[in-house]
mmCIF file of the N, C-alpha and C atoms, coordinates in Angstrom:
data_MODEL
# 
_entry.id   MODEL 
# 
loop_
_atom_site.group_PDB 
_atom_site.id 
_atom_site.type_symbol 
_atom_site.label_atom_id 
_atom_site.label_alt_id 
_atom_site.label_comp_id 
_atom_site.label_asym_id 
_atom_site.label_entity_id 
_atom_site.label_seq_id 
_atom_site.pdbx_PDB_ins_code 
_atom_site.Cartn_x 
_atom_site.Cartn_y 
_atom_site.Cartn_z 
_atom_site.occupancy 
_atom_site.B_iso_or_equiv 
_atom_site.pdbx_formal_charge 
_atom_site.auth_seq_id 
_atom_site.auth_comp_id 
_atom_site.auth_asym_id 
_atom_site.auth_atom_id 
_atom_site.pdbx_PDB_model_num 
ATOM 1   N N  . MET A 1 1  ? -32.269 48.779  -19.078 1.00 0.00 ? 1  MET A N  1 
ATOM 2   C CA . MET A 1 1  ? -31.372 48.886  -19.027 1.00 0.00 ? 1  MET A CA 1 
ATOM 3   C C  . MET A 1 1  ? -31.052 47.014  -19.056 1.00 0.00 ? 1  MET A C  1 
ATOM 4   N N  . SER A 1 2  ? -29.832 47.017  -19.788 1.00 0.00 ? 2  SER A N  1 
ATOM 5   C CA . SER A 1 2  ? -29.559 45.101  -20.537 1.00 0.00 ? 2  SER A CA 1 
ATOM 6   C C  . SER A 1 2  ? -28.725 44.984  -19.187 1.00 0.00 ? 2  SER A C  1 
ATOM 7   N N  . HIS A 1 3  ? -28.964 43.833  -18.854 1.00 0.00 ? 3  HIS A N  1 
ATOM 8   C CA . HIS A 1 3  ? -28.082 43.159  -17.951 1.00 0.00 ? 3  HIS A CA 1 
ATOM 9   C C  . HIS A 1 3  ? -26.786 41.884  -18.774 1.00 0.00 ? 3  HIS A C  1 
ATOM 10  N N  . ALA A 1 4  ? -25.619 42.676  -18.898 1.00 0.00 ? 4  ALA A N  1 
ATOM 11  C CA . ALA A 1 4  ? -24.784 41.709  -19.388 1.00 0.00 ? 4  ALA A CA 1 
ATOM 12  C C  . ALA A 1 4  ? -24.569 40.545  -19.108 1.00 0.00 ? 4  ALA A C  1 
ATOM 13  N N  . ALA A 1 5  ? -23.874 39.612  -19.483 1.00 0.00 ? 5  ALA A N  1 
ATOM 14  C CA . ALA A 1 5  ? -23.438 38.530  -18.360 1.00 0.00 ? 5  ALA A CA 1 
ATOM 15  C C  . ALA A 1 5  ? -21.660 38.663  -17.804 1.00 0.00 ? 5  ALA A C  1 
ATOM 16  N N  . ILE A 1 6  ? -22.369 38.362  -16.823 1.00 0.00 ? 6  ILE A N  1 
ATOM 17  C CA . ILE A 1 6  ? -20.849 38.703  -15.697 1.00 0.00 ? 6  ILE A CA 1 
ATOM 18  C C  . ILE A 1 6  ? -20.525 37.210  -16.020 1.00 0.00 ? 6  ILE A C  1 
ATOM 19  N N  . PRO A 1 7  ? -19.043 37.370  -16.058 1.00 0.00 ? 7  PRO A N  1 
ATOM 20  C CA . PRO A 1 7  ? -18.518 36.027  -16.008 1.00 0.00 ? 7  PRO A CA 1 
ATOM 21  C C  . PRO A 1 7  ? -18.003 35.639  -14.378 1.00 0.00 ? 7  PRO A C  1 
ATOM 22  N N  . ALA A 1 8  ? -18.434 34.422  -14.153 1.00 0.00 ? 8  ALA A N  1 
ATOM 23  C CA . ALA A 1 8  ? -18.324 33.885  -12.321 1.00 0.00 ? 8  ALA A CA 1 
ATOM 24  C C  . ALA A 1 8  ? -16.847 33.846  -12.640 1.00 0.00 ? 8  ALA A C  1 
ATOM 25  N N  . ILE A 1 9  ? -16.526 34.045  -11.207 1.00 0.00 ? 9  ILE A N  1 
ATOM 26  C CA . ILE A 1 9  ? -14.974 34.556  -10.924 1.00 0.00 ? 9  ILE A CA 1 
ATOM 27  C C  . ILE A 1 9  ? -14.954 32.743  -9.675  1.00 0.00 ? 9  ILE A C  1 
ATOM 28  N N  . ASP A 1 10 ? -14.112 31.786  -10.301 1.00 0.00 ? 10 ASP A N  1 
ATOM 29  C CA . ASP A 1 10 ? -13.669 30.905  -9.702  1.00 0.00 ? 10 ASP A CA 1 
ATOM 30  C C  . ASP A 1 10 ? -12.353 31.240  -8.863  1.00 0.00 ? 10 ASP A C  1 
ATOM 31  N N  . THR A 1 11 ? -13.160 30.926  -6.974  1.00 0.00 ? 11 THR A N  1 
ATOM 32  C CA . THR A 1 11 ? -12.360 31.331  -6.162  1.00 0.00 ? 11 THR A CA 1 
ATOM 33  C C  . THR A 1 11 ? -11.646 30.010  -5.446  1.00 0.00 ? 11 THR A C  1 
ATOM 34  N N  . GLN A 1 12 ? -11.877 28.768  -5.735  1.00 0.00 ? 12 GLN A N  1 
ATOM 35  C CA . GLN A 1 12 ? -10.951 27.836  -5.099  1.00 0.00 ? 12 GLN A CA 1 
ATOM 36  C C  . GLN A 1 12 ? -9.574  27.868  -6.013  1.00 0.00 ? 12 GLN A C  1 
ATOM 37  N N  . PRO A 1 13 ? -8.937  27.808  -5.136  1.00 0.00 ? 13 PRO A N  1 
ATOM 38  C CA . PRO A 1 13 ? -7.671  27.657  -5.103  1.00 0.00 ? 13 PRO A CA 1 
ATOM 39  C C  . PRO A 1 13 ? -6.918  26.538  -6.115  1.00 0.00 ? 13 PRO A C  1 
ATOM 40  N N  . LEU A 1 14 ? -6.549  26.361  -6.504  1.00 0.00 ? 14 LEU A N  1 
ATOM 41  C CA . LEU A 1 14 ? -5.979  24.565  -7.136  1.00 0.00 ? 14 LEU A CA 1 
ATOM 42  C C  . LEU A 1 14 ? -4.791  24.209  -6.406  1.00 0.00 ? 14 LEU A C  1 
ATOM 43  N N  . PRO A 1 15 ? -4.838  22.904  -6.803  1.00 0.00 ? 15 PRO A N  1 
ATOM 44  C CA . PRO A 1 15 ? -4.465  21.980  -6.031  1.00 0.00 ? 15 PRO A CA 1 
ATOM 45  C C  . PRO A 1 15 ? -2.827  22.327  -6.252  1.00 0.00 ? 15 PRO A C  1 
ATOM 46  N N  . GLN A 1 16 ? -2.024  22.258  -5.563  1.00 0.00 ? 16 GLN A N  1 
ATOM 47  C CA . GLN A 1 16 ? -0.497  21.725  -5.715  1.00 0.00 ? 16 GLN A CA 1 
ATOM 48  C C  . GLN A 1 16 ? 0.169   20.761  -5.475  1.00 0.00 ? 16 GLN A C  1 
ATOM 49  N N  . PRO A 1 17 ? 0.874   19.936  -6.243  1.00 0.00 ? 17 PRO A N  1 
ATOM 50  C CA . PRO A 1 17 ? 1.837   19.026  -6.303  1.00 0.00 ? 17 PRO A CA 1 
ATOM 51  C C  . PRO A 1 17 ? 2.758   18.986  -5.156  1.00 0.00 ? 17 PRO A C  1 
ATOM 52  N N  . LEU A 1 18 ? 2.692   17.334  -4.894  1.00 0.00 ? 18 LEU A N  1 
ATOM 53  C CA . LEU A 1 18 ? 3.422   17.173  -3.358  1.00 0.00 ? 18 LEU A CA 1 
ATOM 54  C C  . LEU A 1 18 ? 4.743   16.995  -3.851  1.00 0.00 ? 18 LEU A C  1 
ATOM 55  N N  . PRO A 1 19 ? 5.661   17.803  -3.208  1.00 0.00 ? 19 PRO A N  1 
ATOM 56  C CA . PRO A 1 19 ? 7.045   17.683  -3.626  1.00 0.00 ? 19 PRO A CA 1 
ATOM 57  C C  . PRO A 1 19 ? 7.649   16.395  -3.172  1.00 0.00 ? 19 PRO A C  1 
ATOM 58  N N  . LEU A 1 20 ? 8.698   16.031  -3.929  1.00 0.00 ? 20 LEU A N  1 
ATOM 59  C CA . LEU A 1 20 ? 9.292   14.473  -3.815  1.00 0.00 ? 20 LEU A CA 1 
ATOM 60  C C  . LEU A 1 20 ? 9.335   14.104  -2.184  1.00 0.00 ? 20 LEU A C  1 
ATOM 61  N N  . GLY A 1 21 ? 9.878   15.136  -1.463  1.00 0.00 ? 21 GLY A N  1 
ATOM 62  C CA . GLY A 1 21 ? 10.862  15.122  -0.472  1.00 0.00 ? 21 GLY A CA 1 
ATOM 63  C C  . GLY A 1 21 ? 9.847   14.265  0.138   1.00 0.00 ? 21 GLY A C  1 
ATOM 64  N N  . GLN A 1 22 ? 8.191   14.921  0.259   1.00 0.00 ? 22 GLN A N  1 
ATOM 65  C CA . GLN A 1 22 ? 7.652   14.679  0.933   1.00 0.00 ? 22 GLN A CA 1 
ATOM 66  C C  . GLN A 1 22 ? 6.615   13.422  1.219   1.00 0.00 ? 22 GLN A C  1 
ATOM 67  N N  . ILE A 1 23 ? 6.728   12.864  -0.478  1.00 0.00 ? 23 ILE A N  1 
ATOM 68  C CA . ILE A 1 23 ? 6.338   11.544  -0.973  1.00 0.00 ? 23 ILE A CA 1 
ATOM 69  C C  . ILE A 1 23 ? 7.549   10.245  -0.331  1.00 0.00 ? 23 ILE A C  1 
ATOM 70  N N  . ALA A 1 24 ? 8.704   10.810  -0.415  1.00 0.00 ? 24 ALA A N  1 
ATOM 71  C CA . ALA A 1 24 ? 9.992   9.402   -0.366  1.00 0.00 ? 24 ALA A CA 1 
ATOM 72  C C  . ALA A 1 24 ? 9.592   8.986   0.598   1.00 0.00 ? 24 ALA A C  1 
ATOM 73  N N  . PRO A 1 25 ? 9.428   9.544   1.966   1.00 0.00 ? 25 PRO A N  1 
ATOM 74  C CA . PRO A 1 25 ? 9.401   8.783   3.423   1.00 0.00 ? 25 PRO A CA 1 
ATOM 75  C C  . PRO A 1 25 ? 7.760   7.796   2.897   1.00 0.00 ? 25 PRO A C  1 
ATOM 76  N N  . TRP A 1 26 ? 7.230   7.944   2.880   1.00 0.00 ? 26 TRP A N  1 
ATOM 77  C CA . TRP A 1 26 ? 6.212   7.549   3.043   1.00 0.00 ? 26 TRP A CA 1 
ATOM 78  C C  . TRP A 1 26 ? 6.292   6.275   2.075   1.00 0.00 ? 26 TRP A C  1 
ATOM 79  N N  . ALA A 1 27 ? 6.559   6.143   1.088   1.00 0.00 ? 27 ALA A N  1 
ATOM 80  C CA . ALA A 1 27 ? 7.022   6.023   -0.181  1.00 0.00 ? 27 ALA A CA 1 
ATOM 81  C C  . ALA A 1 27 ? 7.559   4.100   -0.004  1.00 0.00 ? 27 ALA A C  1 
ATOM 82  N N  . LEU A 1 28 ? 8.946   4.694   0.982   1.00 0.00 ? 28 LEU A N  1 
ATOM 83  C CA . LEU A 1 28 ? 9.691   3.731   1.487   1.00 0.00 ? 28 LEU A CA 1 
ATOM 84  C C  . LEU A 1 28 ? 9.130   3.487   2.687   1.00 0.00 ? 28 LEU A C  1 
ATOM 85  N N  . PHE A 1 29 ? 8.186   3.233   3.792   1.00 0.00 ? 29 PHE A N  1 
ATOM 86  C CA . PHE A 1 29 ? 7.824   3.169   4.780   1.00 0.00 ? 29 PHE A CA 1 
ATOM 87  C C  . PHE A 1 29 ? 6.457   1.915   3.918   1.00 0.00 ? 29 PHE A C  1 
ATOM 88  N N  . PHE A 1 30 ? 5.820   2.314   3.282   1.00 0.00 ? 30 PHE A N  1 
ATOM 89  C CA . PHE A 1 30 ? 4.671   1.241   2.590   1.00 0.00 ? 30 PHE A CA 1 
ATOM 90  C C  . PHE A 1 30 ? 5.666   0.075   1.963   1.00 0.00 ? 30 PHE A C  1 
ATOM 91  N N  . GLY A 1 31 ? 6.300   0.831   0.963   1.00 0.00 ? 31 GLY A N  1 
ATOM 92  C CA . GLY A 1 31 ? 7.048   -0.410  0.227   1.00 0.00 ? 31 GLY A CA 1 
ATOM 93  C C  . GLY A 1 31 ? 7.780   -1.149  1.213   1.00 0.00 ? 31 GLY A C  1 
ATOM 94  N N  . LEU A 1 32 ? 8.403   -0.910  2.304   1.00 0.00 ? 32 LEU A N  1 
ATOM 95  C CA . LEU A 1 32 ? 8.651   -2.101  3.242   1.00 0.00 ? 32 LEU A CA 1 
ATOM 96  C C  . LEU A 1 32 ? 7.414   -3.117  3.688   1.00 0.00 ? 32 LEU A C  1 
ATOM 97  N N  . LEU A 1 33 ? 6.517   -2.064  4.445   1.00 0.00 ? 33 LEU A N  1 
ATOM 98  C CA . LEU A 1 33 ? 5.678   -3.223  4.551   1.00 0.00 ? 33 LEU A CA 1 
ATOM 99  C C  . LEU A 1 33 ? 4.754   -3.705  3.769   1.00 0.00 ? 33 LEU A C  1 
ATOM 100 N N  . ALA A 1 34 ? 4.832   -3.396  2.783   1.00 0.00 ? 34 ALA A N  1 
ATOM 101 C CA . ALA A 1 34 ? 4.579   -4.952  1.395   1.00 0.00 ? 34 ALA A CA 1 
ATOM 102 C C  . ALA A 1 34 ? 5.436   -5.362  1.014   1.00 0.00 ? 34 ALA A C  1 
ATOM 103 N N  . LEU A 1 35 ? 6.682   -5.851  1.587   1.00 0.00 ? 35 LEU A N  1 
ATOM 104 C CA . LEU A 1 35 ? 7.588   -6.981  1.437   1.00 0.00 ? 35 LEU A CA 1 
ATOM 105 C C  . LEU A 1 35 ? 7.721   -6.988  2.579   1.00 0.00 ? 35 LEU A C  1 
ATOM 106 N N  . LEU A 1 36 ? 7.110   -7.206  3.813   1.00 0.00 ? 36 LEU A N  1 
ATOM 107 C CA . LEU A 1 36 ? 7.584   -7.430  4.870   1.00 0.00 ? 36 LEU A CA 1 
ATOM 108 C C  . LEU A 1 36 ? 5.950   -8.340  4.315   1.00 0.00 ? 36 LEU A C  1 
ATOM 109 N N  . ALA A 1 37 ? 4.881   -7.995  4.106   1.00 0.00 ? 37 ALA A N  1 
ATOM 110 C CA . ALA A 1 37 ? 3.636   -8.869  4.501   1.00 0.00 ? 37 ALA A CA 1 
ATOM 111 C C  . ALA A 1 37 ? 3.756   -9.983  2.829   1.00 0.00 ? 37 ALA A C  1 
ATOM 112 N N  . LEU A 1 38 ? 4.764   -9.282  2.140   1.00 0.00 ? 38 LEU A N  1 
ATOM 113 C CA . LEU A 1 38 ? 4.313   -9.909  0.840   1.00 0.00 ? 38 LEU A CA 1 
ATOM 114 C C  . LEU A 1 38 ? 5.608   -11.501 1.890   1.00 0.00 ? 38 LEU A C  1 
ATOM 115 N N  . PHE A 1 39 ? 6.360   -11.457 2.093   1.00 0.00 ? 39 PHE A N  1 
ATOM 116 C CA . PHE A 1 39 ? 7.447   -12.505 3.023   1.00 0.00 ? 39 PHE A CA 1 
ATOM 117 C C  . PHE A 1 39 ? 6.557   -13.705 3.785   1.00 0.00 ? 39 PHE A C  1 
ATOM 118 N N  . PHE A 1 40 ? 6.002   -13.036 4.387   1.00 0.00 ? 40 PHE A N  1 
ATOM 119 C CA . PHE A 1 40 ? 4.982   -13.721 5.475   1.00 0.00 ? 40 PHE A CA 1 
ATOM 120 C C  . PHE A 1 40 ? 3.822   -14.203 4.799   1.00 0.00 ? 40 PHE A C  1 
ATOM 121 N N  . VAL A 1 41 ? 3.298   -14.117 3.555   1.00 0.00 ? 41 VAL A N  1 
ATOM 122 C CA . VAL A 1 41 ? 2.376   -14.484 2.319   1.00 0.00 ? 41 VAL A CA 1 
ATOM 123 C C  . VAL A 1 41 ? 3.460   -15.446 1.811   1.00 0.00 ? 41 VAL A C  1 
ATOM 124 N N  . SER A 1 42 ? 3.935   -15.212 1.195   1.00 0.00 ? 42 SER A N  1 
ATOM 125 C CA . SER A 1 42 ? 4.951   -16.381 0.280   1.00 0.00 ? 42 SER A CA 1 
ATOM 126 C C  . SER A 1 42 ? 6.190   -17.085 0.606   1.00 0.00 ? 42 SER A C  1 
ATOM 127 N N  . ALA A 1 43 ? 6.953   -16.179 1.607   1.00 0.00 ? 43 ALA A N  1 
ATOM 128 C CA . ALA A 1 43 ? 8.281   -17.082 1.553   1.00 0.00 ? 43 ALA A CA 1 
ATOM 129 C C  . ALA A 1 43 ? 8.247   -17.872 3.376   1.00 0.00 ? 43 ALA A C  1 
ATOM 130 N N  . ASP A 1 44 ? 7.251   -17.623 3.946   1.00 0.00 ? 44 ASP A N  1 
ATOM 131 C CA . ASP A 1 44 ? 7.483   -18.252 5.238   1.00 0.00 ? 44 ASP A CA 1 
ATOM 132 C C  . ASP A 1 44 ? 6.182   -19.446 5.360   1.00 0.00 ? 44 ASP A C  1 
ATOM 133 N N  . GLN A 1 45 ? 7.791   -20.458 5.653   1.00 0.00 ? 45 GLN A N  1 
ATOM 134 C CA . GLN A 1 45 ? 7.733   -22.397 6.068   1.00 0.00 ? 45 GLN A CA 1 
ATOM 135 C C  . GLN A 1 45 ? 7.920   -22.355 7.428   1.00 0.00 ? 45 GLN A C  1 
ATOM 136 N N  . GLY A 1 46 ? 7.694   -21.583 7.852   1.00 0.00 ? 46 GLY A N  1 
ATOM 137 C CA . GLY A 1 46 ? 8.520   -22.296 9.395   1.00 0.00 ? 46 GLY A CA 1 
ATOM 138 C C  . GLY A 1 46 ? 9.519   -22.065 9.655   1.00 0.00 ? 46 GLY A C  1 
ATOM 139 N N  . ALA A 1 47 ? 10.915  -22.577 8.460   1.00 0.00 ? 47 ALA A N  1 
ATOM 140 C CA . ALA A 1 47 ? 11.953  -22.924 9.036   1.00 0.00 ? 47 ALA A CA 1 
ATOM 141 C C  . ALA A 1 47 ? 12.743  -21.530 8.496   1.00 0.00 ? 47 ALA A C  1 
ATOM 142 N N  . ILE A 1 48 ? 12.215  -20.521 8.393   1.00 0.00 ? 48 ILE A N  1 
ATOM 143 C CA . ILE A 1 48 ? 13.120  -19.395 8.171   1.00 0.00 ? 48 ILE A CA 1 
ATOM 144 C C  . ILE A 1 48 ? 12.637  -17.962 8.910   1.00 0.00 ? 48 ILE A C  1 
ATOM 145 N N  . SER A 1 49 ? 11.445  -18.328 9.398   1.00 0.00 ? 49 SER A N  1 
ATOM 146 C CA . SER A 1 49 ? 10.174  -17.510 9.753   1.00 0.00 ? 49 SER A CA 1 
ATOM 147 C C  . SER A 1 49 ? 10.695  -16.979 10.892  1.00 0.00 ? 49 SER A C  1 
ATOM 148 N N  . ILE A 1 50 ? 10.497  -15.293 11.050  1.00 0.00 ? 50 ILE A N  1 
ATOM 149 C CA . ILE A 1 50 ? 10.976  -14.249 11.493  1.00 0.00 ? 50 ILE A CA 1 
ATOM 150 C C  . ILE A 1 50 ? 10.699  -14.637 13.138  1.00 0.00 ? 50 ILE A C  1 
ATOM 151 N N  . PRO A 1 51 ? 8.897   -15.062 13.618  1.00 0.00 ? 51 PRO A N  1 
ATOM 152 C CA . PRO A 1 51 ? 9.018   -15.467 14.791  1.00 0.00 ? 51 PRO A CA 1 
ATOM 153 C C  . PRO A 1 51 ? 8.996   -16.896 14.258  1.00 0.00 ? 51 PRO A C  1 
ATOM 154 N N  . SER A 1 52 ? 10.135  -17.638 15.274  1.00 0.00 ? 52 SER A N  1 
ATOM 155 C CA . SER A 1 52 ? 10.075  -19.114 15.273  1.00 0.00 ? 52 SER A CA 1 
ATOM 156 C C  . SER A 1 52 ? 8.718   -19.808 15.096  1.00 0.00 ? 52 SER A C  1 
ATOM 157 N N  . GLY A 1 53 ? 8.563   -20.851 14.553  1.00 0.00 ? 53 GLY A N  1 
ATOM 158 C CA . GLY A 1 53 ? 7.503   -22.231 14.394  1.00 0.00 ? 53 GLY A CA 1 
ATOM 159 C C  . GLY A 1 53 ? 6.563   -21.794 13.500  1.00 0.00 ? 53 GLY A C  1 
ATOM 160 N N  . THR A 1 54 ? 5.640   -22.432 13.305  1.00 0.00 ? 54 THR A N  1 
ATOM 161 C CA . THR A 1 54 ? 4.966   -22.216 12.295  1.00 0.00 ? 54 THR A CA 1 
ATOM 162 C C  . THR A 1 54 ? 3.169   -21.443 12.339  1.00 0.00 ? 54 THR A C  1 
ATOM 163 N N  . LEU A 1 55 ? 3.194   -20.258 13.020  1.00 0.00 ? 55 LEU A N  1 
ATOM 164 C CA . LEU A 1 55 ? 2.407   -19.834 13.569  1.00 0.00 ? 55 LEU A CA 1 
ATOM 165 C C  . LEU A 1 55 ? 1.820   -18.725 12.533  1.00 0.00 ? 55 LEU A C  1 
ATOM 166 N N  . VAL A 1 56 ? 2.878   -17.903 12.241  1.00 0.00 ? 56 VAL A N  1 
ATOM 167 C CA . VAL A 1 56 ? 2.052   -17.177 10.731  1.00 0.00 ? 56 VAL A CA 1 
ATOM 168 C C  . VAL A 1 56 ? 1.898   -18.284 9.508   1.00 0.00 ? 56 VAL A C  1 
ATOM 169 N N  . HIS A 1 57 ? 2.855   -19.099 9.281   1.00 0.00 ? 57 HIS A N  1 
ATOM 170 C CA . HIS A 1 57 ? 2.601   -19.670 8.624   1.00 0.00 ? 57 HIS A CA 1 
ATOM 171 C C  . HIS A 1 57 ? 0.817   -20.264 8.111   1.00 0.00 ? 57 HIS A C  1 
ATOM 172 N N  . GLU A 1 58 ? 0.423   -20.537 9.556   1.00 0.00 ? 58 GLU A N  1 
ATOM 173 C CA . GLU A 1 58 ? -1.002  -21.087 9.677   1.00 0.00 ? 58 GLU A CA 1 
ATOM 174 C C  . GLU A 1 58 ? -1.718  -20.102 9.513   1.00 0.00 ? 58 GLU A C  1 
ATOM 175 N N  . TRP A 1 59 ? -1.439  -18.735 10.117  1.00 0.00 ? 59 TRP A N  1 
ATOM 176 C CA . TRP A 1 59 ? -2.184  -17.343 9.879   1.00 0.00 ? 59 TRP A CA 1 
ATOM 177 C C  . TRP A 1 59 ? -2.765  -17.388 8.165   1.00 0.00 ? 59 TRP A C  1 
ATOM 178 N N  . VAL A 1 60 ? -1.365  -17.590 7.748   1.00 0.00 ? 60 VAL A N  1 
ATOM 179 C CA . VAL A 1 60 ? -1.745  -17.190 6.121   1.00 0.00 ? 60 VAL A CA 1 
ATOM 180 C C  . VAL A 1 60 ? -2.070  -17.880 5.358   1.00 0.00 ? 60 VAL A C  1 
ATOM 181 N N  . HIS A 1 61 ? -1.996  -19.050 5.844   1.00 0.00 ? 61 HIS A N  1 
ATOM 182 C CA . HIS A 1 61 ? -1.931  -20.605 4.922   1.00 0.00 ? 61 HIS A CA 1 
ATOM 183 C C  . HIS A 1 61 ? -3.430  -20.707 3.884   1.00 0.00 ? 61 HIS A C  1 
ATOM 184 N N  . ASP A 1 62 ? -4.359  -19.967 4.107   1.00 0.00 ? 62 ASP A N  1 
ATOM 185 C CA . ASP A 1 62 ? -5.950  -19.741 3.397   1.00 0.00 ? 62 ASP A CA 1 
ATOM 186 C C  . ASP A 1 62 ? -5.143  -19.126 2.041   1.00 0.00 ? 62 ASP A C  1 
ATOM 187 N N  . GLY A 1 63 ? -4.494  -17.529 2.449   1.00 0.00 ? 63 GLY A N  1 
ATOM 188 C CA . GLY A 1 63 ? -3.810  -16.592 1.526   1.00 0.00 ? 63 GLY A CA 1 
ATOM 189 C C  . GLY A 1 63 ? -3.316  -17.188 0.755   1.00 0.00 ? 63 GLY A C  1 
ATOM 190 N N  . ARG A 1 64 ? -2.124  -17.911 1.073   1.00 0.00 ? 64 ARG A N  1 
ATOM 191 C CA . ARG A 1 64 ? -1.172  -19.016 0.228   1.00 0.00 ? 64 ARG A CA 1 
ATOM 192 C C  . ARG A 1 64 ? -1.581  -19.537 -1.291  1.00 0.00 ? 64 ARG A C  1 
ATOM 193 N N  . HIS A 1 65 ? -2.801  -20.466 -0.626  1.00 0.00 ? 65 HIS A N  1 
ATOM 194 C CA . HIS A 1 65 ? -3.750  -21.164 -1.791  1.00 0.00 ? 65 HIS A CA 1 
ATOM 195 C C  . HIS A 1 65 ? -4.108  -19.844 -3.186  1.00 0.00 ? 65 HIS A C  1 
ATOM 196 N N  . LEU A 1 66 ? -4.986  -19.390 -1.932  1.00 0.00 ? 66 LEU A N  1 
ATOM 197 C CA . LEU A 1 66 ? -5.539  -17.967 -3.108  1.00 0.00 ? 66 LEU A CA 1 
ATOM 198 C C  . LEU A 1 66 ? -4.761  -17.750 -4.165  1.00 0.00 ? 66 LEU A C  1 
ATOM 199 N N  . LEU A 1 67 ? -3.673  -17.275 -3.544  1.00 0.00 ? 67 LEU A N  1 
ATOM 200 C CA . LEU A 1 67 ? -2.443  -16.724 -4.588  1.00 0.00 ? 67 LEU A CA 1 
ATOM 201 C C  . LEU A 1 67 ? -2.001  -16.989 -5.036  1.00 0.00 ? 67 LEU A C  1 
ATOM 202 N N  . GLY A 1 68 ? -1.629  -18.795 -5.361  1.00 0.00 ? 68 GLY A N  1 
ATOM 203 C CA . GLY A 1 68 ? -1.038  -20.085 -5.948  1.00 0.00 ? 68 GLY A CA 1 
ATOM 204 C C  . GLY A 1 68 ? 0.375   -20.282 -5.448  1.00 0.00 ? 68 GLY A C  1 
ATOM 205 N N  . TYR A 1 69 ? 0.341   -19.764 -4.442  1.00 0.00 ? 69 TYR A N  1 
ATOM 206 C CA . TYR A 1 69 ? 1.749   -20.165 -3.515  1.00 0.00 ? 69 TYR A CA 1 
ATOM 207 C C  . TYR A 1 69 ? 1.638   -21.703 -3.263  1.00 0.00 ? 69 TYR A C  1 
ATOM 208 N N  . PRO A 1 70 ? 2.544   -22.450 -3.348  1.00 0.00 ? 70 PRO A N  1 
ATOM 209 C CA . PRO A 1 70 ? 2.466   -24.114 -3.066  1.00 0.00 ? 70 PRO A CA 1 
ATOM 210 C C  . PRO A 1 70 ? 2.936   -24.087 -1.463  1.00 0.00 ? 70 PRO A C  1 
ATOM 211 N N  . CYS A 1 71 ? 2.636   -24.440 -0.529  1.00 0.00 ? 71 CYS A N  1 
ATOM 212 C CA . CYS A 1 71 ? 2.617   -24.736 0.791   1.00 0.00 ? 71 CYS A CA 1 
ATOM 213 C C  . CYS A 1 71 ? 2.687   -26.269 1.207   1.00 0.00 ? 71 CYS A C  1 
ATOM 214 N N  . HIS A 1 72 ? 2.669   -27.182 0.599   1.00 0.00 ? 72 HIS A N  1 
ATOM 215 C CA . HIS A 1 72 ? 2.265   -28.847 0.929   1.00 0.00 ? 72 HIS A CA 1 
ATOM 216 C C  . HIS A 1 72 ? 3.373   -29.371 0.526   1.00 0.00 ? 72 HIS A C  1 
# 
């Protein structure tokens, strides 16, 4: 009796694409979070700071120099 080659059956389900309605709120949330981080790193000089004073400026001071933003 001859053993014929039996094709293997792939039983793993194919990945389904995510609907835009599920992605959009998360994309908006992380986009706004990124804009807030960009504000703190690039624009915050203490004069228009969300928390008053220069505390945030001092926290991100070295990062500003690393990214090439002038701060002095």
